[in-house]
OpenMM code with the backbone's topology and positions (N, CA, C; nanometers):
from openmm import Vec3, app, unit

residues = "MET ARG ARG LYS ILE LYS ARG ARG LYS ALA LYS GLY LYS THR GLY ARG ARG SER PRO SER PRO LEU TYR GLN LEU ALA GLU LYS VAL GLY ALA ALA LEU LYS LYS ARG GLY LEU MET MET ALA THR ALA GLU SER CYS THR GLY GLY TRP ILE SER GLU ALA VAL THR MET VAL PRO GLY SER SER GLU TRP PHE GLU ARG GLY PHE VAL THR TYR THR TYR ILE SER LYS ARG GLU MET LEU GLY VAL GLU GLU SER THR LEU GLU LYS HIS GLY ALA VAL ALA GLU GLU ILE VAL ARG GLU MET ALA ALA GLY ALA LEU ALA ARG SER HIS ALA GLN VAL ALA VAL ALA VAL SER GLY VAL ALA GLY PRO SER GLY GLY THR PRO GLU LYS PRO VAL GLY THR VAL CYS PHE ALA TRP ALA ARG MET GLY GLY VAL ALA ARG SER GLU THR LYS ARG TYR SER GLY ASP ARG GLU ALA VAL ARG ARG GLN SER VAL GLU ARG ALA LEU GLU GLY VAL LEU ALA LEU LEU ALA ALA LYS GLY".split()
positions = [
    Vec3(10.3046, 0.3238, 5.8074),
    Vec3(10.3314, 0.4043, 5.9229),
    Vec3(10.3099, 0.5562, 5.8704),
    Vec3(10.2081, 0.6326, 5.9270),
    Vec3(10.2374, 0.7757, 5.8769),
    Vec3(10.3332, 0.8685, 5.9887),
    Vec3(10.3981, 0.9202, 5.8930),
    Vec3(10.4969, 1.0110, 5.9773),
    Vec3(10.4835, 1.1665, 6.0208),
    Vec3(10.4804, 1.1845, 6.1396),
    Vec3(10.4043, 1.2987, 6.1938),
    Vec3(10.5526, 1.3988, 6.1360),
    Vec3(10.4643, 1.4943, 6.0291),
    Vec3(10.5980, 1.5821, 5.9660),
    Vec3(10.4900, 1.7059, 5.9849),
    Vec3(10.3729, 1.7548, 5.9956),
    Vec3(10.3563, 1.8558, 5.9621),
    Vec3(10.3064, 1.9062, 6.1369),
    Vec3(10.2748, 1.8180, 6.2068),
    Vec3(10.1840, 1.8820, 6.3782),
    Vec3(10.2292, 1.7988, 6.4425),
    Vec3(10.2699, 1.8317, 6.5759),
    Vec3(10.2871, 1.7481, 6.6910),
    Vec3(10.2178, 1.8490, 6.7783),
    Vec3(10.1994, 1.7617, 6.8688),
    Vec3(10.0921, 1.8658, 7.0450),
    Vec3(10.2019, 1.9279, 7.0823),
    Vec3(10.1775, 2.0122, 7.1191),
    Vec3(10.2512, 2.1786, 7.2102),
    Vec3(10.2283, 2.1026, 7.3571),
    Vec3(10.3186, 2.1811, 7.4220),
    Vec3(10.3803, 2.0830, 7.5729),
    Vec3(10.3079, 2.2113, 7.6355),
    Vec3(10.2278, 2.3143, 7.6035),
    Vec3(10.1561, 2.3921, 7.6974),
    Vec3(9.9980, 2.3911, 7.7403),
    Vec3(9.9888, 2.4956, 7.8180),
    Vec3(9.8297, 2.4925, 7.8434),
    Vec3(9.7576, 2.4988, 7.7494),
    Vec3(9.7619, 2.5641, 7.6342),
    Vec3(9.6604, 2.5968, 7.5418),
    Vec3(9.6085, 2.4700, 7.4368),
    Vec3(9.6922, 2.3668, 7.4639),
    Vec3(9.6518, 2.2758, 7.3954),
    Vec3(9.6401, 2.3000, 7.2181),
    Vec3(9.7122, 2.3767, 7.1933),
    Vec3(9.7279, 2.4313, 7.0289),
    Vec3(9.8287, 2.3110, 7.0150),
    Vec3(9.8717, 2.2808, 6.8540),
    Vec3(9.9292, 2.2354, 6.7797),
    Vec3(10.0450, 2.3357, 6.7544),
    Vec3(10.1861, 2.2950, 6.7591),
    Vec3(10.2643, 2.3645, 6.6929),
    Vec3(10.3264, 2.2495, 6.5827),
    Vec3(10.4051, 2.3612, 6.4677),
    Vec3(10.4439, 2.2839, 6.3757),
    Vec3(10.5413, 2.2203, 6.3964),
    Vec3(10.6278, 2.0525, 6.3798),
    Vec3(10.7192, 1.9934, 6.3796),
    Vec3(10.8584, 2.0867, 6.3203),
    Vec3(10.9850, 2.0387, 6.3788),
    Vec3(11.0751, 2.1219, 6.3130),
    Vec3(11.1004, 2.0729, 6.1696),
    Vec3(11.1074, 1.9822, 6.1317),
    Vec3(11.1094, 1.9172, 6.0040),
    Vec3(11.0239, 1.9674, 5.8964),
    Vec3(10.8626, 2.0428, 5.9762),
    Vec3(10.7694, 2.1286, 5.8514),
    Vec3(10.8161, 2.2750, 5.8709),
    Vec3(10.8893, 2.3492, 5.9992),
    Vec3(10.9138, 2.4691, 6.0124),
    Vec3(11.0563, 2.4696, 5.8928),
    Vec3(11.1136, 2.3963, 5.9053),
    Vec3(11.2416, 2.3834, 5.8428),
    Vec3(11.1630, 2.3802, 5.6251),
    Vec3(11.1035, 2.2917, 5.6040),
    Vec3(11.0238, 2.3194, 5.4632),
    Vec3(11.0115, 2.4648, 5.4740),
    Vec3(10.9163, 2.5078, 5.5692),
    Vec3(10.8500, 2.6625, 5.5340),
    Vec3(10.9671, 2.7397, 5.5200),
    Vec3(11.0791, 2.7094, 5.5846),
    Vec3(11.1657, 2.8380, 5.5543),
    Vec3(11.2405, 2.8001, 5.4031),
    Vec3(11.2439, 2.7026, 5.3902),
    Vec3(11.2720, 2.6595, 5.2310),
    Vec3(11.2036, 2.7366, 5.1689),
    Vec3(11.0511, 2.7073, 5.1841),
    Vec3(10.9780, 2.7253, 5.0948),
    Vec3(10.9806, 2.9188, 5.0578),
    Vec3(10.9799, 2.9763, 5.1975),
    Vec3(10.9852, 3.1204, 5.2102),
    Vec3(11.1072, 3.1642, 5.0859),
    Vec3(11.2247, 3.0871, 5.1730),
    Vec3(11.3753, 3.1322, 5.0884),
    Vec3(11.3451, 3.1241, 4.9194),
    Vec3(11.3059, 3.0272, 4.9087),
    Vec3(11.2591, 3.0124, 4.7397),
    Vec3(11.1527, 3.1377, 4.6926),
    Vec3(11.0729, 3.1359, 4.7231),
    Vec3(10.9290, 3.2370, 4.6898),
    Vec3(11.0275, 3.3376, 4.6693),
    Vec3(11.1040, 3.3904, 4.7801),
    Vec3(11.1544, 3.5231, 4.7979),
    Vec3(11.2419, 3.4907, 4.6881),
    Vec3(11.3049, 3.4265, 4.6537),
    Vec3(11.3822, 3.4566, 4.4961),
    Vec3(11.3350, 3.4063, 4.3854),
    Vec3(11.1791, 3.4130, 4.4023),
    Vec3(11.1128, 3.3425, 4.2605),
    Vec3(11.2042, 3.2361, 4.2090),
    Vec3(11.2149, 3.1284, 4.2634),
    Vec3(11.3080, 2.9890, 4.2125),
    Vec3(11.1745, 2.8823, 4.2226),
    Vec3(11.2092, 2.7699, 4.1584),
    Vec3(11.1600, 2.6629, 4.1688),
    Vec3(11.2154, 2.5650, 4.2125),
    Vec3(11.1780, 2.4828, 4.3113),
    Vec3(11.2936, 2.3436, 4.3767),
    Vec3(11.2615, 2.2324, 4.2832),
    Vec3(11.3307, 2.1563, 4.2711),
    Vec3(11.3256, 1.9836, 4.2478),
    Vec3(11.3565, 1.8918, 4.3536),
    Vec3(11.3802, 1.7684, 4.3606),
    Vec3(11.4263, 1.6971, 4.4333),
    Vec3(11.4527, 1.5408, 4.3389),
    Vec3(11.5646, 1.4929, 4.4175),
    Vec3(11.5948, 1.3692, 4.3277),
    Vec3(11.6421, 1.3009, 4.4262),
    Vec3(11.5645, 1.1946, 4.4591),
    Vec3(11.5717, 1.1358, 4.5725),
    Vec3(11.6275, 0.9427, 4.5749),
    Vec3(11.7026, 0.9186, 4.6528),
    Vec3(11.6923, 0.7632, 4.6253),
    Vec3(11.6791, 0.6912, 4.7858),
    Vec3(11.7510, 0.7007, 4.8890),
    Vec3(11.7246, 0.6587, 5.0094),
    Vec3(11.5909, 0.7032, 5.1120),
    Vec3(11.5510, 0.8216, 5.0658),
    Vec3(11.4666, 0.9194, 5.1095),
    Vec3(11.3048, 0.8682, 5.0492),
    Vec3(11.3283, 0.7989, 4.9564),
    Vec3(11.2468, 0.7710, 4.9008),
    Vec3(11.0788, 0.8553, 4.8408),
    Vec3(11.1113, 1.0194, 4.8668),
    Vec3(11.0017, 1.0981, 4.8320),
    Vec3(10.9735, 1.1701, 4.9602),
    Vec3(11.0254, 1.1485, 5.0775),
    Vec3(11.0408, 1.1747, 5.1903),
    Vec3(11.0525, 1.3731, 5.1824),
    Vec3(11.1483, 1.4026, 5.0886),
    Vec3(11.1826, 1.5368, 5.1006),
    Vec3(11.0689, 1.6051, 5.0959),
    Vec3(11.0261, 1.5691, 4.9336),
    Vec3(10.8693, 1.6175, 4.8288),
    Vec3(10.7782, 1.6117, 4.9670),
    Vec3(10.7754, 1.5250, 5.0245),
    Vec3(10.6579, 1.4679, 5.1015),
    Vec3(10.6493, 1.6108, 5.2010),
    Vec3(10.7593, 1.6628, 5.2696),
    Vec3(10.7675, 1.7486, 5.3915),
    Vec3(10.7569, 1.8981, 5.3410),
    Vec3(10.8364, 1.9167, 5.2021),
    Vec3(10.7872, 2.0408, 5.1084),
    Vec3(10.6484, 2.0081, 5.0697),
    Vec3(10.5620, 1.9348, 5.0531),
    Vec3(10.4277, 2.0108, 5.0025),
    Vec3(10.3470, 1.9912, 5.0599),
    Vec3(10.3729, 1.9234, 5.2054),
    Vec3(10.3048, 1.9836, 5.3382),
    Vec3(10.2772, 2.0945, 5.3348),
    Vec3(10.3654, 2.2052, 5.2946),
    Vec3(10.3557, 2.3435, 5.3486),
    Vec3(10.2322, 2.3837, 5.2490),
    Vec3(10.1384, 2.4488, 5.2888),
    Vec3(10.0649, 2.5491, 5.1963),
    Vec3(10.1202, 2.6364, 5.1267),
    Vec3(10.0576, 2.5801, 4.9650),
    Vec3(10.1367, 2.6940, 4.8730),
    Vec3(10.2681, 2.6944, 4.8085),
    Vec3(10.3021, 2.5085, 4.8190),
    Vec3(10.4604, 2.4814, 4.8025),
    Vec3(10.4590, 2.5071, 4.6676),
    Vec3(10.3406, 2.4960, 4.5689),
    Vec3(10.3432, 2.5078, 4.4031),
    Vec3(10.4000, 2.5593, 4.3825),
    Vec3(10.3880, 2.7108, 4.4567),
    Vec3(10.4382, 2.8335, 4.4230),
    Vec3(10.6099, 2.7900, 4.4050),
    Vec3(10.6661, 2.6998, 4.4966),
    Vec3(10.7981, 2.7254, 4.4668),
    Vec3(10.8785, 2.5444, 4.4675),
    Vec3(10.8043, 2.4674, 4.4568),
    Vec3(10.8121, 2.3233, 4.4482),
    Vec3(10.7944, 2.2433, 4.3325),
    Vec3(10.8903, 2.2397, 4.2495),
    Vec3(10.8295, 2.2054, 4.1007),
    Vec3(10.8198, 2.0328, 4.0799),
    Vec3(10.8738, 1.9515, 4.1187),
    Vec3(10.8791, 1.8176, 4.0889),
    Vec3(10.9924, 1.7467, 4.1883),
    Vec3(10.9661, 1.6265, 4.2213),
    Vec3(11.0301, 1.5249, 4.2420),
    Vec3(11.0556, 1.4197, 4.1931),
    Vec3(11.1790, 1.3698, 4.1985),
    Vec3(11.2460, 1.2391, 4.1553),
    Vec3(11.2434, 1.1283, 4.2414),
    Vec3(11.1830, 1.0710, 4.2550),
    Vec3(11.2323, 0.9121, 4.3203),
    Vec3(11.2815, 0.8371, 4.2446),
    Vec3(11.4559, 0.7964, 4.2480),
    Vec3(11.4815, 0.7097, 4.1170),
    Vec3(11.5753, 0.6025, 4.2583),
    Vec3(11.5193, 0.4955, 4.2816),
    Vec3(11.5694, 0.4133, 4.4040),
    Vec3(11.7003, 0.2959, 4.3277),
    Vec3(11.6312, 0.2641, 4.2218),
    Vec3(11.7537, 0.2115, 4.1526),
    Vec3(11.8283, 0.2401, 4.0514),
    Vec3(11.9254, 0.1812, 4.0175),
    Vec3(12.0511, 0.2397, 3.9038),
    Vec3(11.9671, 0.2534, 3.7574),
    Vec3(11.8769, 0.2111, 3.7158),
    Vec3(11.8143, 0.1913, 3.5501),
    Vec3(11.6973, 0.3375, 3.6124),
    Vec3(11.6600, 0.3812, 3.6925),
    Vec3(11.5924, 0.4227, 3.6827),
    Vec3(11.6461, 0.5679, 3.7510),
    Vec3(11.7947, 0.5567, 3.8086),
    Vec3(11.8490, 0.6960, 3.8056),
    Vec3(11.9002, 0.7135, 3.6717),
    Vec3(11.9563, 0.6317, 3.5904),
    Vec3(11.9896, 0.6632, 3.4672),
    Vec3(11.8545, 0.6898, 3.3926),
    Vec3(11.7427, 0.6626, 3.3738),
    Vec3(11.6123, 0.6876, 3.2592),
    Vec3(11.5602, 0.7969, 3.2955),
    Vec3(11.5414, 0.8594, 3.4426),
    Vec3(11.5153, 0.9768, 3.4893),
    Vec3(11.5537, 1.0782, 3.5098),
    Vec3(11.7090, 1.0488, 3.5484),
    Vec3(11.8033, 1.1801, 3.5624),
    Vec3(11.9099, 1.1873, 3.4740),
    Vec3(11.9397, 1.0656, 3.3868),
    Vec3(12.0452, 1.0815, 3.3100),
    Vec3(12.1985, 1.0190, 3.3589),
    Vec3(12.1737, 0.9981, 3.4709),
    Vec3(12.3220, 0.9134, 3.5724),
    Vec3(12.3896, 0.8384, 3.4318),
    Vec3(12.4746, 0.8998, 3.4519),
    Vec3(12.5885, 0.7809, 3.3573),
    Vec3(12.5864, 0.6131, 3.3974),
    Vec3(12.5643, 0.5423, 3.3112),
    Vec3(12.6376, 0.3862, 3.3639),
    Vec3(12.7619, 0.3694, 3.3934),
    Vec3(12.8519, 0.4230, 3.3824),
    Vec3(12.9961, 0.4219, 3.3331),
    Vec3(13.0212, 0.4812, 3.5300),
    Vec3(12.9429, 0.6450, 3.5388),
    Vec3(12.9674, 0.6303, 3.7050),
    Vec3(12.9205, 0.5736, 3.8166),
    Vec3(12.7946, 0.5284, 3.7980),
    Vec3(12.7360, 0.3751, 3.8669),
    Vec3(12.8382, 0.2523, 3.9132),
    Vec3(12.8616, 0.2169, 3.7930),
    Vec3(12.9477, 0.1299, 3.7597),
    Vec3(13.0706, 0.1881, 3.8616),
    Vec3(13.1321, 0.2828, 3.8455),
    Vec3(13.2397, 0.3014, 3.8838),
    Vec3(13.2455, 0.3583, 4.0692),
    Vec3(13.1603, 0.3998, 4.1173),
    Vec3(13.1137, 0.4491, 4.2227),
    Vec3(12.9917, 0.3875, 4.2885),
    Vec3(12.9476, 0.3171, 4.2111),
    Vec3(12.8164, 0.2649, 4.3016),
    Vec3(12.6907, 0.3610, 4.3149),
    Vec3(12.5792, 0.3417, 4.3780),
    Vec3(12.4754, 0.4315, 4.3517),
    Vec3(12.5266, 0.5592, 4.4764),
    Vec3(12.5759, 0.4566, 4.6302),
    Vec3(12.6160, 0.5789, 4.7180),
    Vec3(12.7555, 0.6606, 4.7147),
    Vec3(12.7155, 0.8315, 4.6232),
    Vec3(12.8967, 0.8527, 4.6372),
    Vec3(12.8127, 0.9669, 4.5728),
    Vec3(12.9088, 1.0485, 4.6130),
    Vec3(12.8979, 1.2382, 4.5655),
    Vec3(12.9029, 1.2563, 4.3640),
    Vec3(12.9659, 1.1926, 4.3421),
    Vec3(12.9764, 1.1659, 4.2167),
    Vec3(12.8205, 1.1730, 4.1431),
    Vec3(12.7677, 1.0369, 4.2443),
    Vec3(12.6365, 1.0222, 4.1871),
    Vec3(12.5368, 1.1189, 4.1954),
    Vec3(12.5222, 1.1626, 4.3133),
    Vec3(12.4390, 1.2919, 4.3601),
    Vec3(12.5019, 1.4110, 4.2568),
    Vec3(12.5964, 1.4345, 4.2355),
    Vec3(12.6044, 1.5365, 4.1711),
    Vec3(12.5453, 1.5160, 4.0640),
    Vec3(12.5451, 1.4102, 3.9815),
    Vec3(12.4416, 1.3898, 3.8590),
    Vec3(12.3388, 1.3980, 3.8753),
    Vec3(12.2799, 1.3450, 3.9810),
    Vec3(12.1095, 1.3554, 4.0141),
    Vec3(12.0791, 1.4746, 4.0226),
    Vec3(12.1428, 1.5522, 4.0929),
    Vec3(12.1574, 1.6838, 4.1098),
    Vec3(12.1200, 1.8028, 3.9602),
    Vec3(12.2324, 1.7371, 3.8592),
    Vec3(12.1966, 1.8057, 3.7173),
    Vec3(12.0807, 1.7487, 3.6333),
    Vec3(12.0607, 1.6207, 3.6921),
    Vec3(11.9784, 1.5393, 3.5908),
    Vec3(11.8530, 1.6102, 3.6288),
    Vec3(11.8171, 1.6200, 3.7471),
    Vec3(11.6746, 1.6680, 3.7842),
    Vec3(11.6818, 1.8538, 3.7391),
    Vec3(11.7412, 1.9241, 3.7315),
    Vec3(11.7576, 2.0535, 3.7076),
    Vec3(11.7619, 2.0488, 3.5484),
    Vec3(11.8011, 1.9666, 3.4619),
    Vec3(11.7963, 1.9626, 3.3121),
    Vec3(11.6362, 1.8773, 3.2569),
    Vec3(11.6190, 1.7864, 3.3683),
    Vec3(11.4606, 1.7659, 3.3204),
    Vec3(11.3413, 1.8513, 3.3990),
    Vec3(11.3600, 1.9401, 3.4384),
    Vec3(11.2304, 1.9852, 3.5114),
    Vec3(11.2468, 2.1110, 3.4916),
    Vec3(11.1722, 2.2394, 3.5403),
    Vec3(11.1835, 2.3877, 3.4809),
    Vec3(11.2265, 2.4272, 3.6381),
    Vec3(11.2975, 2.3809, 3.7223),
    Vec3(11.3425, 2.4189, 3.8650),
    Vec3(11.4560, 2.5078, 3.8169),
    Vec3(11.5222, 2.5776, 3.8958),
    Vec3(11.6563, 2.6635, 3.8994),
    Vec3(11.7056, 2.5821, 4.0466),
    Vec3(11.6687, 2.5359, 4.1484),
    Vec3(11.7272, 2.4517, 4.2664),
    Vec3(11.7077, 2.3152, 4.2411),
    Vec3(11.8035, 2.2265, 4.2702),
    Vec3(11.7669, 2.0823, 4.2850),
    Vec3(11.8229, 2.0212, 4.4427),
    Vec3(11.8267, 1.9237, 4.4625),
    Vec3(11.8871, 1.8778, 4.5988),
    Vec3(11.8379, 1.7012, 4.5425),
    Vec3(11.9959, 1.6395, 4.5799),
    Vec3(11.9819, 1.5137, 4.5500),
    Vec3(12.0259, 1.4408, 4.6934),
    Vec3(11.9658, 1.3284, 4.7032),
    Vec3(12.0164, 1.2253, 4.8336),
    Vec3(12.0307, 1.0805, 4.7875),
    Vec3(12.1255, 1.0391, 4.7970),
    Vec3(12.1528, 0.8893, 4.8246),
    Vec3(12.2440, 0.7946, 4.9288),
    Vec3(12.1502, 0.6802, 4.9739),
    Vec3(12.2534, 0.6546, 5.0686),
    Vec3(12.2121, 0.5382, 5.1310),
    Vec3(12.2731, 0.4610, 5.2126),
    Vec3(12.2368, 0.3233, 5.2696),
    Vec3(12.1593, 0.3715, 5.4080),
    Vec3(12.0266, 0.3435, 5.4054),
    Vec3(11.9646, 0.3804, 5.5083),
    Vec3(11.8948, 0.2495, 5.6090),
    Vec3(11.9716, 0.1317, 5.6033),
    Vec3(11.9945, 0.0264, 5.6427),
    Vec3(11.8337, -0.0423, 5.6661),
    Vec3(11.8082, -0.1602, 5.7386),
    Vec3(11.9464, -0.1991, 5.8202),
    Vec3(12.0493, -0.2919, 5.8014),
    Vec3(12.0119, -0.3292, 5.6346),
    Vec3(12.1162, -0.3886, 5.5394),
    Vec3(12.1766, -0.3424, 5.4272),
    Vec3(12.2553, -0.3455, 5.3651),
    Vec3(12.3280, -0.2973, 5.2387),
    Vec3(12.4476, -0.2385, 5.2964),
    Vec3(12.4597, -0.2342, 5.3901),
    Vec3(12.5977, -0.1268, 5.4063),
    Vec3(12.7311, -0.2566, 5.3923),
    Vec3(12.8747, -0.1595, 5.3679),
    Vec3(12.9793, -0.2798, 5.3567),
    Vec3(13.0878, -0.1595, 5.4237),
    Vec3(13.2055, -0.1926, 5.4629),
    Vec3(13.3257, -0.1431, 5.4926),
    Vec3(13.3276, -0.0353, 5.4354),
    Vec3(13.3303, 0.0158, 5.3566),
    Vec3(13.3693, 0.1647, 5.2919),
    Vec3(13.2283, 0.2460, 5.3065),
    Vec3(13.1353, 0.2059, 5.2945),
    Vec3(13.0230, 0.2489, 5.3048),
    Vec3(12.9244, 0.1664, 5.3740),
    Vec3(12.9031, 0.1879, 5.5453),
    Vec3(12.8015, 0.1546, 5.6116),
    Vec3(12.7015, 0.2119, 5.5925),
    Vec3(12.5818, 0.0954, 5.6883),
    Vec3(12.4699, 0.1755, 5.7283),
    Vec3(12.4960, 0.3270, 5.7598),
    Vec3(12.4030, 0.3945, 5.7391),
    Vec3(12.3837, 0.5354, 5.7876),
    Vec3(12.4713, 0.6438, 5.6940),
    Vec3(12.5247, 0.5701, 5.5862),
    Vec3(12.5925, 0.6567, 5.4787),
    Vec3(12.5057, 0.7518, 5.3646),
    Vec3(12.5328, 0.8633, 5.4036),
    Vec3(12.4582, 0.9360, 5.2888),
    Vec3(12.5037, 1.0379, 5.2085),
    Vec3(12.5073, 1.0422, 5.1004),
    Vec3(12.5451, 1.1312, 5.0222),
    Vec3(12.4547, 1.2317, 4.9914),
    Vec3(12.5201, 1.3997, 4.9535),
    Vec3(12.3888, 1.5020, 4.9513),
    Vec3(12.4472, 1.6102, 4.8242),
    Vec3(12.3642, 1.6157, 4.7068),
    Vec3(12.4243, 1.7390, 4.6501),
    Vec3(12.3139, 1.8491, 4.6247),
    Vec3(12.3477, 1.9680, 4.6333),
    Vec3(12.2623, 2.0878, 4.5992),
    Vec3(12.3019, 2.1269, 4.4459),
    Vec3(12.2498, 2.2077, 4.3928),
    Vec3(12.2879, 2.2600, 4.2688),
    Vec3(12.1882, 2.3593, 4.2009),
    Vec3(12.2400, 2.4810, 4.1683),
    Vec3(12.1550, 2.5836, 4.1104),
    Vec3(12.1932, 2.6058, 3.9796),
    Vec3(12.0955, 2.6435, 3.8896),
    Vec3(12.1025, 2.6385, 3.7301),
    Vec3(12.2353, 2.7345, 3.6838),
    Vec3(12.2815, 2.6763, 3.6263),
    Vec3(12.4048, 2.8138, 3.5836),
    Vec3(12.5124, 2.7735, 3.7071),
    Vec3(12.5226, 2.7146, 3.8101),
    Vec3(12.6139, 2.7114, 3.8992),
    Vec3(12.6936, 2.5494, 3.9203),
    Vec3(12.7878, 2.5981, 4.0229),
    Vec3(12.8303, 2.4308, 4.0494),
    Vec3(12.7915, 2.3519, 4.1731),
    Vec3(12.7275, 2.2012, 4.1490),
    Vec3(12.6950, 2.1563, 4.2309),
    Vec3(12.7611, 2.1513, 4.3279),
    Vec3(12.7532, 2.1527, 4.4781),
    Vec3(12.7874, 2.1179, 4.5864),
    Vec3(12.7497, 2.0148, 4.6333),
    Vec3(12.8645, 1.9212, 4.7252),
    Vec3(12.8445, 1.7613, 4.7567),
    Vec3(12.9002, 1.7709, 4.8640),
    Vec3(12.7948, 1.6780, 4.9765),
    Vec3(12.8927, 1.6184, 5.0917),
    Vec3(12.8667, 1.4881, 5.1188),
    Vec3(12.9081, 1.3986, 5.2160),
    Vec3(12.8815, 1.2501, 5.2791),
    Vec3(12.8961, 1.2980, 5.4356),
    Vec3(12.7681, 1.2199, 5.4958),
    Vec3(12.7182, 1.2237, 5.6070),
    Vec3(12.7005, 1.0856, 5.6457),
    Vec3(12.7766, 1.0624, 5.8021),
    Vec3(12.7247, 0.9405, 5.8423),
    Vec3(12.6427, 0.9315, 5.9555),
    Vec3(12.5029, 0.9085, 5.9460),
    Vec3(12.4010, 0.8593, 6.0785),
    Vec3(12.4251, 0.7604, 6.1337),
    Vec3(12.3190, 0.7678, 6.2731),
    Vec3(12.3498, 0.6515, 6.3188),
    Vec3(12.1644, 0.6370, 6.3538),
    Vec3(12.1736, 0.5012, 6.4178),
    Vec3(12.0113, 0.5278, 6.4054),
    Vec3(11.9535, 0.4401, 6.3346),
    Vec3(11.8050, 0.3806, 6.3863),
    Vec3(11.7575, 0.3153, 6.3144),
    Vec3(11.7248, 0.3695, 6.1507),
    Vec3(11.5974, 0.2842, 6.0526),
    Vec3(11.6193, 0.3077, 5.8923),
    Vec3(11.5682, 0.4726, 5.9166),
    Vec3(11.4350, 0.4817, 5.9751),
    Vec3(11.3598, 0.5875, 5.9622),
    Vec3(11.4660, 0.7037, 6.0465),
    Vec3(11.5580, 0.6901, 6.1493),
    Vec3(11.6305, 0.7569, 6.1948),
    Vec3(11.7309, 0.8189, 6.0706),
    Vec3(11.7869, 0.7468, 5.9729),
    Vec3(11.8722, 0.8027, 5.9234),
    Vec3(11.8298, 0.8577, 5.8083),
    Vec3(11.7059, 0.8213, 5.7715),
    Vec3(11.5925, 0.8903, 5.6637),
    Vec3(11.5672, 1.0166, 5.6780),
    Vec3(11.5195, 1.0342, 5.8341),
    Vec3(11.4568, 1.1863, 5.8781),
    Vec3(11.6115, 1.2816, 5.8641),
    Vec3(11.6972, 1.2383, 5.9251),
    Vec3(11.8229, 1.2884, 5.9842),
    Vec3(11.8628, 1.3300, 5.7979),
    Vec3(11.8112, 1.2871, 5.7174),
    Vec3(11.8600, 1.2893, 5.5729),
    Vec3(11.7765, 1.4159, 5.4918),
    Vec3(11.6454, 1.3877, 5.5481),
    Vec3(11.5446, 1.5056, 5.4973),
    Vec3(11.5955, 1.6453, 5.5386),
    Vec3(11.6361, 1.6559, 5.6850),
    Vec3(11.6682, 1.7514, 5.7386),
    Vec3(11.7941, 1.7861, 5.6907),
    Vec3(11.8809, 1.7261, 5.6469),
    Vec3(12.0283, 1.7624, 5.6003),
    Vec3(12.0310, 1.8452, 5.4613),
    Vec3(11.8961, 1.7655, 5.3998),
    Vec3(11.9155, 1.8052, 5.1967),
    Vec3(11.8327, 1.9068, 5.2611),
    Vec3(11.7415, 1.9543, 5.3481),
    Vec3(11.6497, 2.1085, 5.3615),
    Vec3(11.7380, 2.2033, 5.3825),
    Vec3(11.8224, 2.1767, 5.4811),
    Vec3(11.9434, 2.2576, 5.5650),
    Vec3(12.0674, 2.3440, 5.4488),
    Vec3(12.0923, 2.2600, 5.3789),
    Vec3(12.1761, 2.2559, 5.2709),
    Vec3(12.1019, 2.3096, 5.1305),
    Vec3(11.9312, 2.3248, 5.1069),
    Vec3(11.8959, 2.4078, 5.0252),
    Vec3(11.9253, 2.5522, 5.0911),
    Vec3(11.8930, 2.6112, 5.2002),
    Vec3(11.8992, 2.7285, 5.2635),
    Vec3(12.0127, 2.7323, 5.2207),
    Vec3(12.1478, 2.6676, 5.2888),
    Vec3(12.2587, 2.7124, 5.2814),
    Vec3(12.3102, 2.7532, 5.1553),
    Vec3(12.2653, 2.7177, 5.0245),
    Vec3(12.2815, 2.7282, 4.8797),
    Vec3(12.2411, 2.8445, 4.8472),
    Vec3(12.0829, 2.8761, 4.8817),
    Vec3(12.0303, 3.0102, 4.8752),
    Vec3(12.1021, 3.0805, 4.9603),
    Vec3(12.1465, 3.0944, 5.0641),
    Vec3(12.2246, 3.2107, 5.1347),
    Vec3(12.3359, 3.2546, 5.0799),
    Vec3(12.4297, 3.1326, 5.0530),
    Vec3(12.4999, 3.1734, 4.9531),
    Vec3(12.5490, 3.2381, 4.8233),
    Vec3(12.4185, 3.2573, 4.7253),
    Vec3(12.4131, 3.3349, 4.6469),
    Vec3(12.3201, 3.4352, 4.6592),
    Vec3(12.2820, 3.4641, 4.8005),
    Vec3(12.1652, 3.5614, 4.7935),
    Vec3(12.0603, 3.5838, 4.7475),
] * unit.nanometer
topology = app.Topology()
chain = topology.addChain("A")
for resn in residues:
    res = topology.addResidue(resn, chain)
    for name in ("N", "CA", "C"):
        topology.addAtom(name, app.Element.getBySymbol(name[0]), res)
């Protein structure tokens, strides 16, 4: 199933296509990074590369998007991002401690100065009473700074949870950049 990220039909008489809200958000992230001369990396689990897909739909994204890591398993989080096995054992894959390590690992293993990390339970199965389906953890980090993290609970089916996660991840990048100027 191909996601409609870049364009959708406009509701006007012109027949022109207008950018989707997700595409517009990715453009804003790109403009903010480019203005500051920064590169971004992603560390994704439940979004499976969708953040990277969204930002690379924007022409010229190679000027501000450095790379994306898709780390769906414990072993990939450890091997690709350096997430500590003890952290995974203690907290599981869906935890703020994990996404903070994922973001730090993305910065350490790339040439980016900004990173976003996401791990969650997109469903329809896999949830627990402590971490029900729709639980998603985020972290945003900037080289030389302290990572910021949060946990959200989303409703909807798997695609809805993942889409909301991509949107929040990009909104968080904008907030991180605005906070630093």
